N, C-alpha and C positions, 0 to 999 in steps of 0.2 A: 715439370718443372714449371707448365703454365695455370695448374691448378694451385700451386704453391703462392703465385702473386696475387691470383682472381679470389680463393678464396677471401685472404687478409681485405684484399679490399671491398669487393663483397659484403663482410662482416664490419667493416668498420662503414659505410653506409647504410647497412641495417640498424645499427648499433644506434646512428647518429638520430634515422631516423625516427626509430623507435623511442630514444630518449627526445627528441625534439617534439615527435607526436601528445608523449605523456606530459610534457611539459606545457605546450603550449594548450593541451585538452585541461590540467589544474590550474591554469592560469585563469581561463577562459571562465570555467567553472566558479573560482575563487572571488574572479570580478563577479559574476554574474552571485553570487549569494550574496559578496558582500552589500552589493547595489541592491539586491532586493530587501536584505533587512533592513539599509539606512532608508528606501525610500517607503518601505510598508507595501511595493508591488511583489507580485509576483509568489505572495507567502498565500499559500491556499490553507483552509481550512478545511478539516477532515472528520469525517463521522466515523467514529469505532465502536463497533457492535458486536459485544459477546453474547454469542449465542447458545441456549441451552434448548433441548428440542422438548417437544411436549412427550408424555411419559407413553403412549398408547402408539407413536411412532418409530419405528427400530431406525441406527444409525446407518444403514443401508439405505430406510426410502425418504430418509431425511438428505443426506448428501443427494440423492439422486433429484429430490425434487428440488431443494436448494439451486441447484446447478443447472437440471435441463428446463424446469419451470420458472421458480422465479427466479432464479439471472436473468434471461431472456423478455421476460417482464419488467423489471429494471432497465434494460437496455432500451425498451421500447418507449421508456418514457423521459430518459435519459435529458433531451431537449426541454422536455413542459417541467424538469426540476432545475435543471441548469446545472446537472453535475456533469464533472467532466472526466472523472475516472469511478472505477469500480471493480473492488476488487472481492473475492470471497478467497478465505483460509480455510480449507477442513481440515480439522484435526486428524493426524494420523495415528494409528497405534503402533507404537514402539515404545521400548521397555524403558526408555530415556524419559518419557512423562514420569515412571513412578519416580525413577530416581532423582529428577526434578520434585516433586512432589514430598517425598522422603526426607529430600535435603531442606528442606526449606516449611516443611509442616502444613501445605498448601490446600486447597480444596481438588478436587476434581477439576480435569480439564475443561472448558466449555468444547460446546462439538464446533464452533467453530468461530469467524470472526469476518466480521462483513466491513469494508471500509471503502466509504463512499467520499471523494474529493469534490469541493466547488472553487472558483477563484478566487472568491469572498466570501465573507459573512453576509453582504448586503447579498448577492446573487441569491445567496439561499434564501434571504427572506424574501425578496422581491419574486423567487419563485413561490414561495409557500404563500403569496398573495394574488396570483393570478387563477382565475378559472380552470384553466388544464394544472398549472401547480396542483392546485386544492384535489383536483379528480385526481391523478395523478398519487398522492401520496397519501389520498383516503385507500384507491383500491393495492398501493403497497399493503397499507396496514393490513385491510382485509385477506389478504392474501397469507400476508405471515401469521395471521392469529390461526392459519389452520396445520401449521408446522411449528412454528415457535410458543415456549412457555415463557409468555412477558413475565410472569413474575419470577422467576428465576433467571432471565437477560438482563445484561448493562449496556447500556448506549451514555455518550457524550460528545462531544466535540474536543478536537485539538487541533494545537498548530505544532507541524514535527521541525526537530531541532536536529538536523543532519551534525552528528559528531563523528562520524569515517564511514566512509565508502570505500573498503581497498580496490573494488574492482573499477572504478573510477579514478583509482590513484586519491581521493580526497584524506589526505590526514582528519584527526582529531587537531582542535585548533591551538590546544594547549599541549600539544604531543613535542616533544623534542625532534629538532631537524637531524 
């Protein structure tokens, strides 16, 4: 008898807490997203660098060097270049890659993608014009020349447009309620 009463009460509070937490998180994110887009603040720029390895470097050597040597080098220069986030996405071997290639008539995948974020274009430009920033970018370029095939890689600047994020319970803006 006791469990029959306690369980529904606990379930009610648990559900109420879960729903209210998700709603407050959703509305606080929505307010942040709307205010950042309206004010132009908090919209970071991101460098996207699609990497191809040099022919003489094996995939294993490429991944290991990129993660264990180049990653720490970038991290050591983070303040000098005003970077706020750095991510390496290493391509994995899976039959899914070939399925996507075949279904779309695509080229072979890049060996990986680097993403680097700055708070603004101005902050990146400011870093590029300091002595420390110039030295850091030069050191990174020299290091990359040892394992990246520049002639087959691509780099470009972007601004993200969040469409949805299921983990944060943020729906696509045009999605039906």
